[in-house]
KEVEX-990116 format. One record per residue: residue number from 0; x, y, z of N, C-alpha, C in turn. Coordinates in steps of 0.02 Angstrom, whole numbers. Layout:
% KEVEX-990116
NUM,X,Y,Z,X,Y,Z,X,Y,Z
...
END
This chain:
% KEVEX-990116
0,5678,-2199,6472,5723,-2131,6459,5773,-2160,6420
1,5806,-2125,6358,5873,-2135,6308,5913,-2077,6322
2,5950,-2076,6285,6010,-2026,6305,5966,-1961,6266
3,5928,-1958,6226,5908,-1895,6220,5864,-1854,6275
4,5836,-1887,6299,5795,-1864,6354,5842,-1856,6417
5,5868,-1890,6441,5920,-1864,6492,5955,-1814,6476
6,5982,-1797,6404,6039,-1735,6389,5966,-1685,6372
7,5904,-1699,6369,5871,-1617,6360,5856,-1574,6423
8,5858,-1663,6494,5873,-1616,6542,5933,-1573,6588
9,5977,-1610,6557,6039,-1587,6572,6045,-1505,6539
10,6016,-1508,6484,6000,-1425,6437,5983,-1387,6489
11,5919,-1408,6520,5860,-1382,6575,5920,-1375,6627
12,5939,-1397,6657,6000,-1384,6727,6030,-1332,6695
13,6096,-1318,6626,6122,-1292,6595,6098,-1208,6584
14,6027,-1219,6578,6031,-1146,6565,6008,-1115,6650
15,6004,-1147,6683,5972,-1106,6768,6038,-1058,6758
16,6101,-1079,6733,6161,-1041,6755,6173,-950,6722
17,6133,-963,6661,6137,-905,6619,6128,-857,6655
18,6192,-811,6643,6192,-717,6680,6219,-751,6746
19,6221,-780,6760,6267,-789,6829,6340,-824,6849
20,6379,-857,6788,6425,-903,6781,6490,-869,6759
21,6477,-816,6718,6523,-789,6668,6584,-768,6712
22,6646,-769,6698,6675,-796,6632,6639,-868,6621
23,6646,-914,6664,6638,-983,6624,6562,-1008,6595
24,6580,-1054,6565,6517,-1084,6533,6464,-1105,6577
25,6394,-1100,6564,6328,-1135,6584,6351,-1200,6581
26,6349,-1246,6627,6343,-1311,6594,6304,-1354,6667
27,6265,-1412,6616,6216,-1450,6677,6241,-1522,6652
28,6251,-1563,6726,6268,-1627,6728,6202,-1687,6751
29,6202,-1730,6731,6163,-1784,6762,6200,-1840,6761
30,6187,-1883,6833,6235,-1960,6833,6160,-2004,6817
31,6156,-2064,6766,6107,-2094,6778,6123,-2181,6788
32,6088,-2213,6820,6112,-2304,6822,6071,-2315,6836
33,6067,-2356,6790,6007,-2413,6772,5939,-2393,6775
34,5926,-2334,6730,5894,-2287,6714,5857,-2247,6741
35,5895,-2241,6809,5852,-2189,6852,5923,-2134,6872
36,5912,-2077,6859,5923,-2040,6894,5967,-2028,6966
37,6036,-2023,6975,6046,-2012,7053,6080,-1960,7073
38,6101,-1920,7049,6130,-1858,7043,6128,-1822,6992
39,6128,-1739,6998,6129,-1687,6953,6161,-1626,6980
40,6193,-1599,6956,6219,-1521,6961,6221,-1489,6916
41,6215,-1418,6911,6243,-1355,6873,6263,-1310,6901
42,6323,-1260,6837,6391,-1254,6855,6350,-1184,6909
43,6380,-1171,6966,6363,-1109,7008,6373,-1028,7013
44,6351,-989,7035,6383,-904,7027,6446,-911,7025
45,6446,-890,6972,6531,-849,6973,6593,-913,6945
46,6536,-960,6919,6573,-1010,6874,6606,-1072,6909
47,6580,-1069,6978,6625,-1135,7021,6562,-1150,7087
48,6560,-1185,7102,6583,-1259,7068,6547,-1276,6997
49,6581,-1328,6965,6553,-1344,6898,6514,-1398,6900
50,6474,-1408,6856,6415,-1458,6872,6444,-1505,6884
51,6487,-1548,6835,6494,-1614,6831,6536,-1633,6921
52,6563,-1586,6949,6584,-1586,7043,6531,-1585,7080
53,6492,-1572,7080,6415,-1560,7087,6388,-1622,7109
54,6372,-1652,7044,6337,-1696,7048,6374,-1770,7058
55,6453,-1772,7048,6487,-1818,7079,6482,-1829,7136
56,6474,-1760,7185,6483,-1755,7255,6416,-1766,7292
57,6360,-1759,7252,6290,-1794,7281,6272,-1854,7264
58,6329,-1880,7210,6313,-1952,7208,6357,-2009,7251
59,6405,-1969,7263,6472,-2027,7312,6480,-2086,7267
60,6464,-2128,7328,6512,-2184,7303,6447,-2218,7245
61,6380,-2199,7227,6338,-2237,7177,6342,-2198,7115
62,6409,-2165,7103,6434,-2135,7035,6454,-2211,7009
63,6500,-2234,7039,6548,-2285,7001,6491,-2338,6959
64,6520,-2356,6886,6473,-2393,6847,6419,-2350,6811
65,6420,-2287,6818,6347,-2224,6793,6361,-2198,6730
66,6309,-2182,6717,6327,-2145,6646,6335,-2066,6662
67,6368,-2017,6641,6379,-1957,6650,6341,-1920,6580
68,6292,-1883,6584,6257,-1834,6549,6289,-1755,6545
69,6331,-1749,6507,6349,-1645,6538,6344,-1627,6449
70,6328,-1575,6443,6317,-1518,6387,6370,-1491,6370
71,6446,-1508,6421,6490,-1491,6366,6557,-1536,6395
72,6604,-1541,6356,6648,-1575,6371,6676,-1552,6441
73,6689,-1603,6478,6759,-1601,6549,6798,-1563,6543
74,6832,-1517,6573,6869,-1502,6586,6930,-1537,6592
75,6989,-1501,6559,7039,-1534,6564,7125,-1506,6596
76,7079,-1443,6619,7157,-1392,6634,7143,-1366,6726
77,7210,-1363,6744,7188,-1356,6809,7189,-1248,6803
78,7134,-1234,6856,7118,-1184,6847,7126,-1166,6935
79,7047,-1132,6944,7035,-1115,7019,6994,-1193,7045
80,7017,-1234,6988,6955,-1294,7018,7006,-1349,6982
81,7025,-1414,7012,7057,-1463,6963,6998,-1491,6912
82,7055,-1525,6867,7003,-1551,6795,6948,-1582,6808
83,6887,-1582,6778,6831,-1615,6804,6834,-1668,6760
84,6871,-1694,6721,6884,-1743,6681,6924,-1815,6717
85,6977,-1778,6767,7003,-1815,6820,6947,-1838,6872
86,6929,-1802,6904,6856,-1811,6949,6816,-1855,6913
87,6804,-1873,6846,6747,-1927,6808,6781,-1972,6813
88,6841,-1995,6797,6882,-2059,6814,6897,-2081,6872
89,6925,-2044,6917,6916,-2060,6981,6849,-2095,7007
90,6797,-2059,6986,6744,-2080,7015,6714,-2147,6973
91,6744,-2174,6953,6740,-2248,6902,6664,-2207,6850
92,6662,-2167,6843,6593,-2160,6782,6620,-2219,6716
93,6551,-2247,6704,6580,-2293,6647,6581,-2265,6582
94,6527,-2222,6581,6515,-2210,6528,6514,-2109,6505
95,6528,-2072,6455,6508,-2005,6480,6476,-1978,6389
96,6426,-1950,6402,6391,-1925,6349,6375,-1852,6344
97,6421,-1823,6324,6447,-1743,6310,6420,-1725,6236
98,6386,-1655,6253,6342,-1645,6199,6380,-1605,6136
99,6436,-1559,6166,6509,-1525,6126,6573,-1539,6158
100,6594,-1520,6099,6678,-1520,6143,6688,-1424,6158
101,6740,-1424,6219,6733,-1334,6237,6786,-1327,6178
102,6780,-1274,6154,6837,-1230,6106,6878,-1207,6139
103,6878,-1176,6230,6935,-1167,6252,6992,-1199,6239
104,7049,-1152,6209,7107,-1194,6188,7143,-1257,6260
105,7126,-1210,6319,7149,-1255,6385,7119,-1338,6395
106,7087,-1332,6352,7021,-1389,6345,7029,-1430,6274
107,6980,-1403,6226,6989,-1436,6156,6981,-1506,6134
108,6956,-1555,6165,6958,-1612,6166,6999,-1645,6209
109,7047,-1595,6226,7076,-1643,6292,7049,-1692,6329
110,7008,-1679,6360,6968,-1679,6437,6927,-1751,6397
111,6897,-1748,6332,6872,-1805,6306,6908,-1871,6293
112,6981,-1839,6273,7042,-1885,6251,7066,-1926,6314
113,7074,-1874,6374,7081,-1901,6440,7049,-1961,6458
114,6972,-1950,6461,6933,-1990,6457,6928,-2075,6433
115,6925,-2081,6373,6939,-2122,6319,7001,-2162,6358
116,7052,-2110,6376,7119,-2152,6382,7114,-2193,6440
117,7078,-2160,6491,7056,-2203,6556,7006,-2272,6558
118,6982,-2300,6497,6936,-2322,6477,6856,-2313,6483
119,6853,-2255,6465,6766,-2210,6499,6747,-2226,6419
120,6680,-2238,6391,6652,-2242,6354,6647,-2175,6344
121,6642,-2142,6277,6632,-2078,6276,6594,-2065,6222
122,6533,-2035,6205,6498,-2009,6130,6502,-1924,6144
123,6485,-1903,6087,6485,-1828,6077,6421,-1814,6031
124,6384,-1761,6050,6362,-1727,5977,6281,-1758,6007
125,6260,-1777,6059,6167,-1779,6076,6169,-1687,6100
126,6109,-1674,6079,6087,-1602,6099,6120,-1561,6084
127,6174,-1558,6026,6248,-1518,6009,6201,-1448,5996
128,6160,-1441,5953,6130,-1365,5940,6108,-1337,5979
129,6082,-1376,6041,6039,-1338,6097,6097,-1303,6160
130,6150,-1365,6153,6205,-1337,6203,6249,-1302,6171
131,6255,-1286,6096,6287,-1202,6083,6260,-1160,6072
132,6195,-1171,6073,6142,-1112,6087,6157,-1083,6167
133,6154,-1108,6205,6127,-1079,6274,6211,-1070,6289
134,6278,-1089,6265,6337,-1054,6279,6367,-1024,6230
135,6317,-987,6182,6347,-969,6111,6392,-895,6164
136,6371,-878,6204,6405,-817,6233,6488,-837,6243
137,6482,-899,6298,6550,-912,6295,6588,-930,6248
138,6561,-956,6201,6589,-980,6136,6620,-919,6074
139,6578,-863,6086,6610,-810,6062,6666,-780,6084
140,6648,-780,6155,6729,-761,6192,6784,-771,6183
141,6760,-840,6193,6829,-892,6170,6847,-883,6103
142,6817,-888,6028,6832,-881,5985,6839,-805,5956
143,6816,-767,5969,6817,-690,5931,6839,-648,5986
144,6856,-658,6058,6864,-611,6104,6825,-562,6129
145,6752,-573,6109,6695,-529,6124,6647,-567,6143
146,6595,-532,6194,6534,-565,6223,6505,-596,6156
147,6414,-617,6162,6383,-630,6117,6333,-559,6128
148,6309,-553,6067,6273,-477,6093,6218,-488,6056
149,6144,-481,6120,6102,-492,6089,6061,-425,6090
150,6032,-394,6040,5986,-328,6035,5917,-327,6030
151,5898,-311,6109,5844,-298,6087,5781,-245,6079
152,5753,-254,6045,5705,-193,6010,5646,-199,6039
153,5599,-173,6068,5513,-141,6075,5495,-83,6024
154,5460,-108,5973,5433,-65,5927,5362,-39,5899
155,5360,-10,5869,5256,-15,5835,5291,-73,5785
156,5239,-73,5735,5230,-119,5686,5286,-88,5614
157,5289,-44,5616,5335,14,5565,5384,31,5608
158,5416,-23,5665,5477,-2,5660,5517,54,5714
159,5473,79,5748,5465,148,5792,5482,135,5868
160,5546,159,5896,5537,148,5976,5513,213,6031
161,5480,268,5969,5460,309,6020,5430,366,5961
162,5375,403,5968,5362,468,5954,5411,501,5921
163,5409,567,5886,5441,608,5890,5450,655,5924
164,5417,653,5990,5412,684,6047,5465,644,6095
165,5496,602,6087,5525,537,6122,5489,498,6168
166,5411,505,6161,5370,458,6207,5394,393,6193
167,5387,349,6242,5407,286,6212,5380,225,6279
168,5360,257,6327,5310,212,6388,5245,211,6374
169,5211,149,6358,5244,91,6347,5202,74,6286
170,5251,61,6224,5242,48,6163,5207,-47,6169
171,5240,-76,6206,5224,-152,6215,5183,-141,6284
172,5157,-208,6305,5105,-231,6335,5134,-247,6425
173,5118,-288,6450,5151,-278,6526,5179,-374,6515
174,5158,-409,6457,5174,-463,6463,5243,-466,6418
175,5232,-413,6358,5306,-439,6349,5343,-387,6376
176,5340,-340,6422,5383,-310,6476,5405,-356,6539
177,5385,-393,6532,5389,-458,6579,5462,-500,6554
178,5416,-525,6512,5487,-562,6456,5551,-507,6435
179,5541,-429,6428,5595,-412,6416,5646,-438,6503
180,5612,-415,6552,5663,-447,6608,5673,-514,6621
181,5664,-552,6600,5693,-630,6574,5751,-612,6551
182,5744,-576,6485,5798,-574,6445,5869,-553,6495
183,5840,-508,6532,5909,-464,6578,5927,-540,6624
184,5884,-562,6633,5898,-630,6702,5957,-680,6657
185,5947,-679,6587,5980,-726,6542,6062,-706,6536
186,6050,-653,6545,6112,-612,6525,6155,-568,6575
187,6227,-584,6561,6292,-539,6619,6262,-471,6625
188,6268,-419,6567,6279,-361,6576,6219,-347,6518
189,6172,-279,6532,6133,-232,6513,6190,-171,6479
190,6162,-142,6401,6207,-105,6374,6151,-41,6336
191,6158,21,6367,6125,44,6334,6173,116,6319
192,6125,157,6249,6201,206,6239,6173,275,6293
193,6219,329,6291,6218,383,6329,6125,436,6328
194,6118,433,6258,6044,441,6221,5979,425,6257
195,6011,357,6266,5934,320,6301,5942,330,6381
196,5990,318,6395,5993,333,6479,5974,414,6510
197,5989,458,6443,5978,518,6467,5895,535,6456
198,5855,492,6417,5784,514,6399,5747,473,6447
199,5766,419,6442,5724,374,6493,5751,367,6583
200,5803,390,6595,5839,368,6660,5811,304,6693
201,5842,229,6657,5827,177,6681,5849,163,6734
202,5850,120,6748,5879,83,6843,5916,11,6808
203,5875,-28,6735,5912,-81,6716,5939,-155,6755
204,5862,-143,6794,5881,-203,6855,5826,-255,6838
205,5840,-303,6851,5783,-371,6823,5748,-372,6889
206,5664,-358,6870,5625,-353,6916,5549,-403,6906
207,5591,-476,6879,5536,-513,6863,5551,-568,6924
208,5456,-573,6963,5481,-601,7006,5506,-683,7014
209,5540,-683,7070,5569,-763,7091,5646,-742,7058
210,5663,-676,7037,5737,-670,6985,5762,-599,7023
211,5735,-597,7071,5762,-517,7109,5851,-514,7120
212,5862,-606,7141,5937,-598,7141,6003,-569,7092
213,5959,-563,7041,5991,-589,6965,6011,-492,6986
214,6078,-494,6964,6092,-415,6957,6159,-420,6876
215,6140,-392,6831,6171,-397,6784,6204,-327,6781
216,6291,-327,6770,6318,-268,6763,6273,-215,6711
217,6258,-146,6725,6235,-108,6697,6295,-73,6661
218,6290,-67,6570,6340,-16,6558,6314,41,6531
219,6356,82,6510,6319,165,6457,6374,174,6423
220,6374,184,6355,6421,192,6328,6405,271,6304
221,6443,312,6362,6453,387,6355,6511,422,6361
222,6530,441,6287,6583,461,6273,6603,516,6323
223,6575,573,6337,6591,616,6367,6572,618,6445
224,6530,584,6466,6504,587,6534,6449,624,6550
225,6409,632,6481,6332,645,6485,6309,637,6551
226,6308,592,6569,6256,534,6636,6253,591,6699
227,6189,620,6708,6197,654,6768,6210,622,6824
228,6270,637,6874,6259,605,6933,6193,573,6973
229,6150,616,6964,6077,614,6987,6017,563,6960
230,6064,533,6917,6021,476,6882,6012,417,6924
231,5966,384,6911,5975,297,6929,6008,262,6929
232,6025,266,6890,6111,203,6881,6160,232,6916
233,6190,286,6924,6248,337,6954,6211,320,7028
234,6163,326,7061,6144,351,7129,6137,271,7157
235,6132,216,7130,6136,143,7133,6186,121,7121
236,6247,155,7096,6306,116,7072,6316,60,7127
237,6336,67,7180,6367,47,7243,6305,-16,7268
238,6254,-25,7243,6223,-92,7240,6219,-125,7183
239,6210,-107,7112,6220,-142,7076,6283,-116,7030
240,6334,-160,7005,6390,-139,6957,6365,-110,6902
241,6381,-58,6919,6369,3,6851,6458,32,6805
242,6455,15,6739,6511,22,6709,6495,82,6649
243,6525,132,6632,6533,194,6601,6584,177,6557
244,6556,166,6511,6626,179,6430,6633,243,6410
245,6681,273,6402,6708,324,6393,6771,349,6369
246,6770,408,6328,6844,416,6288,6876,448,6349
247,6948,430,6321,7002,441,6382,7014,517,6377
248,6971,562,6350,6971,632,6336,6927,648,6407
249,6873,616,6420,6812,626,6479,6851,670,6496
250,6804,731,6535,6848,775,6595,6854,727,6658
251,6923,752,6681,6946,717,6742,6891,734,6811
252,6876,794,6811,6830,801,6872,6754,767,6879
253,6731,759,6817,6678,722,6803,6689,650,6811
254,6745,614,6788,6768,549,6806,6777,534,6865
255,6800,591,6889,6818,565,6961,6754,563,7023
256,6700,610,6998,6641,603,7020,6604,554,7033
257,6603,516,6968,6568,461,6952,6625,405,6990
258,6664,393,6990,6712,358,7033,6702,334,7103
259,6696,425,7159,6668,415,7207,6599,382,7226
260,6574,387,7188,6472,349,7176,6481,282,7156
261,6567,268,7148,6540,198,7143,6551,158,7070
262,6542,201,7027,6551,204,6940,6602,181,6915
263,6606,117,6885,6681,107,6861,6676,147,6791
264,6734,166,6770,6745,203,6719,6782,162,6664
265,6782,145,6615,6808,110,6547,6828,158,6489
266,6895,141,6493,6905,189,6418,6895,153,6355
267,6905,171,6303,6873,158,6240,6917,193,6194
268,6956,173,6153,6979,219,6106,6912,247,6057
269,6928,315,6033,6879,312,5987,6864,309,5905
270,6841,314,5857,6817,294,5823,6837,362,5766
271,6853,356,5716,6855,421,5682,6831,476,5676
272,6769,464,5698,6717,530,5724,6727,558,5772
273,6759,522,5835,6755,550,5884,6716,521,5938
274,6685,469,5910,6638,424,5981,6681,357,6001
275,6647,303,6050,6700,263,6063,6692,216,6009
276,6758,176,5985,6738,127,5940,6694,65,5978
277,6653,57,5945,6601,0,5990,6646,-61,5968
278,6677,-79,5932,6713,-139,5917,6773,-153,5983
279,6800,-126,5978,6843,-119,6057,6803,-119,6103
280,6754,-90,6111,6715,-81,6174,6709,-127,6206
281,6686,-187,6153,6676,-250,6144,6721,-317,6172
282,6782,-296,6156,6841,-316,6129,6878,-321,6217
283,6856,-263,6262,6848,-239,6319,6820,-290,6359
284,6763,-295,6350,6699,-314,6377,6714,-401,6391
285,6740,-430,6338,6767,-493,6312,6828,-494,6360
286,6877,-448,6388,6934,-469,6406,6902,-476,6496
287,6855,-422,6501,6838,-421,6576,6782,-499,6577
288,6782,-540,6550,6755,-602,6540,6693,-609,6549
289,6653,-553,6498,6575,-560,6506,6576,-608,6439
290,6515,-641,6452,6503,-674,6392,6442,-667,6349
291,6389,-627,6387,6320,-640,6349,6294,-548,6375
292,6294,-527,6315,6289,-442,6321,6202,-433,6289
293,6186,-400,6351,6101,-393,6311,6103,-308,6304
294,6068,-301,6220,6080,-208,6216,6008,-182,6235
295,5981,-135,6249,5916,-124,6241,5915,-37,6216
296,5958,-38,6175,5948,43,6131,6020,100,6157
297,6010,160,6139,5955,170,6066,5992,141,6004
298,5952,178,5959,5968,179,5876,6023,200,5865
299,6079,227,5889,6140,249,5859,6188,192,5888
300,6152,167,5943,6202,99,5980,6188,49,5946
301,6129,35,5911,6113,-18,5877,6151,-50,5805
302,6126,54,5768,6159,62,5717,6234,18,5716
303,6267,58,5763,6370,55,5758,6363,-28,5765
304,6329,-82,5819,6333,-131,5817,6323,-177,5753
305,6277,-144,5741,6239,-184,5654,6290,-175,5618
306,6317,-110,5605,6382,-101,5553,6445,-144,5564
307,6449,-162,5598,6497,-197,5627,6496,-300,5627
308,6428,-277,5618,6415,-361,5622,6444,-380,5666
309,6414,-348,5722,6433,-370,5803,6354,-406,5817
310,6319,-399,5796,6233,-428,5832,6221,-481,5802
311,6213,-547,5866,6212,-611,5860,6132,-621,5860
312,6133,-607,5901,6038,-619,5915,6000,-544,5897
313,5956,-551,5880,5895,-499,5878,5823,-527,5937
314,5818,-496,5963,5732,-516,5992,5706,-455,5995
315,5643,-466,5951,5597,-403,5928,5544,-400,5938
316,5500,-357,5992,5461,-340,6030,5419,-307,5990
317,5355,-333,5953,5308,-283,5911,5238,-280,5937
318,5238,-228,5954,5173,-191,5953,5123,-178,5902
319,5047,-205,5936,4996,-193,5877,4974,-127,5881
320,5040,-65,5835,5023,5,5842,5063,26,5784
321,5028,87,5732,5079,118,5709,5086,179,5722
322,5162,221,5730,5173,290,5747,5183,323,5682
323,5209,306,5631,5239,317,5566,5279,361,5570
324,5322,400,5510,5381,401,5491,5414,461,5527
325,5374,502,5577,5419,541,5601,5436,524,5663
326,5410,445,5680,5425,435,5758,5527,396,5753
327,5547,376,5803,5623,371,5803,5619,300,5799
328,5657,287,5745,5691,247,5715,5721,177,5774
329,5705,107,5750,5731,68,5807,5823,78,5791
330,5852,89,5720,5899,76,5704,5916,156,5682
331,5978,207,5685,6007,245,5646,6031,214,5577
332,6030,299,5537,6070,262,5460,6145,241,5493
333,6161,188,5434,6229,148,5466,6264,136,5419
334,6236,164,5339,6258,147,5262,6258,89,5237
335,6187,95,5223,6163,33,5205,6173,66,5131
336,6172,44,5067,6157,88,5013,6120,24,4953
337,6163,-27,4960,6116,-104,4937,6086,-136,4970
338,6051,-156,4940,6015,-220,4992,6058,-293,5008
339,6123,-305,4982,6173,-352,4976,6194,-309,5038
340,6208,-271,5040,6232,-223,5112,6199,-259,5179
341,6143,-266,5162,6107,-260,5237,6109,-333,5268
342,6110,-315,5326,6113,-373,5371,6071,-448,5365
343,6077,-476,5370,6023,-548,5365,6012,-600,5415
344,5948,-595,5428,5927,-656,5500,5888,-694,5466
345,5881,-749,5510,5843,-810,5511,5804,-800,5578
346,5726,-803,5551,5705,-821,5626,5696,-883,5665
347,5718,-896,5718,5697,-963,5775,5681,-960,5804
348,5618,-923,5837,5556,-910,5869,5527,-853,5847
349,5441,-869,5893,5425,-824,5879,5359,-846,5931
350,5343,-792,6004,5291,-798,6043,5244,-748,6054
351,5178,-771,6054,5143,-717,6078,5103,-704,6161
352,5127,-635,6138,5134,-612,6229,5071,-557,6220
353,5000,-568,6232,4946,-542,6231,4958,-528,6155
354,4930,-453,6145,4906,-433,6085,4981,-413,6046
355,5040,-417,6097,5115,-409,6071,5144,-475,6041
356,5203,-476,5995,5230,-522,5973,5298,-522,5991
357,5339,-572,6007,5411,-568,6007,5427,-624,5972
358,5507,-602,5918,5521,-650,5853,5604,-635,5881
359,5617,-699,5899,5688,-714,5889,5740,-707,5829
360,5801,-708,5819,5827,-695,5731,5905,-703,5763
361,5927,-748,5719,6006,-772,5723,6032,-731,5667
362,6071,-717,5682,6123,-691,5613,6151,-734,5554
363,6130,-746,5519,6164,-780,5463,6234,-768,5445
364,6265,-822,5442,6348,-819,5416,6335,-777,5361
END
């Protein structure tokens, strides 16, 4: 196996941490000597231990003289754990192949520099594009102060999420719904607007077989705390973390009732129209360490995110059905007067799921 093949394996390992390691990045690491893997590791729940630490511990004395393939530059700062760069040097690693540099200003090339100063051969860039995609959430939080935002839509061919009466279950088939649960497993948190929470009374949990331990935080944007205290999200808040983003002026008695049931209220400043400022809401989530946010509706929330250019990925499930113009659109109006104002996207994936199609889009700069 060559560098590319070993890095591809390390990237697979890194992906295992998605949705579980925030506020840290999801990293994979493999130690190789004489053409054979001697140990591997990936970032564990809560972001510790780091991937390199796990691989080095598993290899023990065999690590000396080996090559380390790692999907992100080893850290160089003292946090809750010692620097991984120092551990790599102490283990006697001869060569490090890193996919990308860490944009965190506490690292930002310093880990690689420390390795080179210690005589370790360092190469950077193998698997860089895939490594950036895996840790787009971490990179976005570091550079923009907010989590990466993925908007998931399940619509008819004409872009409707429900009939005019509000009926929406189920537009897509079972295979598409299972893939939606896989998306939940890969994200730190799931967000919906108050309208969706009121209409659907969702549980917003991951019910994909084998991933029942995944518990992304559930977030509702509910400016005036309209969510019923008997809703699934509220009554299960002590089992699965649930945050409600509301305005400071929201009713104090309801605020106390939510808190008594285990719901955490996050105050968000208002926009001019009296709704929570979605940009400031994202910044607040970034401050709390979230790196990957999955938004599942409704149309008004999606429109707000699109209007400020905060949607990084679109995952669009299309069912072979046409609902018509009186159906509820995937996105509410958000002030597009000319085509030049409309957000543009690049398709980066397409998968058939039974009769449905799942398309993934990346926002173009």
